C-alpha positions, 0 to 999 in steps of 0.5 A: 499504519501502513506497512508490517517494517516500519510504517505509516497511515493515517487516513481521509477521503480519496478520490481521484489519479490518472494519468501522464508526463510533465517535468517542472523542471529542478530548481537551482535554490539551496538544500531547505532547512529542517521545517521546509519540506522539500522543493529543491528538484519538482517533476509532475507525472501526471497526478502523480508531483515528486518534491524532492532534496536531491537533484533528478530526471523524468526518466528515474528508474523510482519514478518510472517504477511508481507509475508503472506500481500505480499502472497496476494497482489500478489495472489489477482492481479494476479502480474508477478513474482519479482526479486527485493528485498525490504528492512525494516528498522525497527528504535527502536523508533520514535527520533531517526526514526526521527532523522536519516529522517530529518538528510537524507532526511531532504525534506520529511516532518514527517511521520511514516513510508516511502516507498522510491523508488531508481533505486538500492532499494525499501526502507520501513522505520519505528520504532517500536510502537502502529502503526507498522503493519498498515505502515508497510502492506502500505507501504510495499504494495508499495513494492511488488507492484513496486519490479514487475510493471515498473510504479505505477500511483500514484492513484493506488498506493494508492489507493491498498495500502490503500487496502490491509493494513485492517489487517488480522481480518477485513473484506478484505480491508475495510477501515471502515474511508473510507467508513463512510466518503466518505457515508457522501460526496455522501449523499452532492453531491460528485460524485466518479471523476477518469479521474480527480483522474488519472491526479494527479502525484504530491503527494502533491496535493494528499487529504484526499479525493484522498486518499478515492477516490482512496481507494474506486475504489479499493473496487469497482473493486475487490469488488463491481462488477463481471468484475473488477478484471479483469479489473484491473488484465488485466489493471497491467499487462501492467504496467509491462513492460510499461514506461508510464502507459496508461489511467486506466479510459478510459478502464473502463467507457469503459467497465462500463459507470455507474461504478462511479454511481455502486461506489457511490451504492456499498460505500453508500451499504457498509457504510449500512451494517456496520452500520446496522451489521457491515459486509461487503456487499458480492461480487457479484456472 
């Protein structure tokens, strides 16, 4: 399951993704029937393919943001070169999207958007609406990860998607709701437990608190501790070839035995800074 705000993911083995621009073109045929995938307009940006019920252009801000997101994810995480494309299906509205998903994927819960991976294709399903860009940032992050890595632990997949779904005009990776809710939980005695988190392998077991903690670990590693980014990117390198993910908690706790306490301090300070100024605590130098 992807996203604590109403999205879902089904995992598969990913292999690749890169960048470029080549428009395939927009078709003049009528809007597809409910049971059909969007195909009125088709645009390819290297290994990102968009198929939409509504005509869009290569210069559409949505496409530019997805291309920039892919660059950001790959650069931040130092992902290995990808060769597998991600296809995004954009339905004209929620009604057609829900009807299609119920017909073709009746066992899936009702969600605004999905990332579904199979051995043949990495797919994002979404519809045009107020939350389209937020949903696509989250789900497409899943696609970028699975296109480059053979396996991605559930907590890591969701934590990274929560981190990168934040709009570019906002402070990098700052999910304010998560920070505020976790700060309250910390005051009530909550403490992070990465070993417990990484044992969750079924999306049906992921609760809102788990998404929040997954995001917190990513934010802490990338912005709250000097060695965190290196620890994370080195672990991701192992996932490029590994069919079974080794324990990340063991690596973190070995390098930083007090990482749990440091994470709570980071989140508490982050929330205080948000309340006082609205700005993010600067990363450690």
